[in-house]
C-alpha positions in Angstrom: 25.1 16.8 -11.8 21.9 15.3 -13.1 19.8 12.1 -13.5 18.3 10.3 -16.4 15.2 8.3 -15.6 13.5 5.6 -17.5 11.0 2.8 -17.2 7.6 4.4 -16.8 4.6 3.4 -18.9 1.0 2.2 -18.9 0.2 -1.0 -17.0 -2.9 -2.7 -15.9 -3.8 -3.0 -12.2 -1.8 -5.8 -10.6 1.0 -5.4 -13.1 4.7 -4.4 -12.5 7.1 -1.8 -13.7 10.8 -1.1 -12.9 12.0 2.5 -12.8 15.6 3.4 -13.2 17.5 6.5 -12.5 21.1 6.9 -13.7 23.2 9.5 -11.9 25.9 11.7 -13.3 28.2 14.3 -11.8 28.5 13.3 -8.1 29.6 10.4 -5.9 26.5 8.3 -6.2 27.7 5.6 -3.8 27.8 8.2 -1.0 24.4 9.6 -1.5 21.1 8.8 0.3 18.6 8.6 -2.6 14.8 8.7 -2.8 11.8 8.2 -5.1 8.9 10.6 -5.1 5.4 10.5 -6.7 3.4 13.4 -8.0 -0.2 12.2 -8.6 -2.5 14.1 -10.9 -3.6 17.3 -9.1 -1.6 16.6 -6.0 1.7 17.7 -4.4 4.8 15.7 -4.9 5.2 13.2 -2.0 7.8 10.8 -0.8 7.7 7.1 -1.7 10.9 5.5 -0.6 14.5 6.1 0.5 17.7 4.1 0.5 20.7 5.0 2.5 24.2 5.1 1.1 25.7 3.3 4.1 24.2 -0.1 4.8 21.6 0.3 2.2 18.8 0.6 4.7 15.4 1.2 3.1 12.2 3.1 4.1 8.8 3.1 2.4 5.5 5.0 2.8 2.9 2.7 4.2 0.8 2.4 1.0 3.7 0.8 -1.0 5.2 -1.5 1.7 5.4 -5.0 0.5 4.8 -4.0 -3.2 7.6 -1.6 -4.0 11.4 -2.2 -3.6 14.0 0.5 -3.8 17.5 -0.6 -4.5 20.8 0.6 -6.0 23.7 -0.6 -8.1 26.6 1.6 -7.2 28.8 0.1 -9.9 26.4 1.5 -12.4 25.5 4.7 -10.6 21.9 3.7 -10.9 18.9 3.8 -8.6 15.9 1.5 -9.1 12.3 1.2 -8.0 10.6 -2.2 -8.6 6.9 -1.7 -8.5 4.7 -4.7 -8.1 0.9 -5.3 -7.7 0.3 -1.8 -9.0 -2.9 0.0 -8.2 -4.6 2.9 -9.9 -3.6 5.2 -7.0 0.1 4.6 -7.9 -0.5 6.6 -11.1 1.7 9.7 -11.3 5.0 11.1 -12.3 7.9 9.5 -10.4 11.0 11.4 -9.7 14.3 10.2 -8.3 16.1 12.6 -6.0 19.3 13.3 -4.0 17.5 15.4 -1.4 20.6 16.7 0.4 21.8 18.3 -2.8 18.3 19.3 -4.0 18.8 17.3 -7.2 15.8 15.9 -9.1 15.3 13.7 -12.1 13.1 14.8 -15.0 10.4 12.4 -14.0 8.8 9.4 -15.6 5.1 8.8 -16.1 3.5 5.8 -14.5 -0.2 5.1 -15.4 -2.1 2.2 -13.9 -5.4 1.7 -15.6 -7.4 -1.1 -17.2 
């Protein structure tokens, strides 16, 4: 099982990006999924979660109202829509199936003017 992530890049403060994470090798529709951020020089930390059943979502406080996690089970793909980006959102973003200990390869997001 593995993921293929895409969508990172360089964006100015206030801009938007959409990250994607395509899953292979497990039943994606049954998986609770998450996004994590590793900022420069810091530990990896949780950003958002979406449940498999009901699609309930959870966010860390600093991204509430700016980021949206969602999924397309028909495409086995997880997304993170990131709006009103701030410099502190800079980092490598990883998708994860925490229960199986699966991680994507990471995609770099840089917010800078």
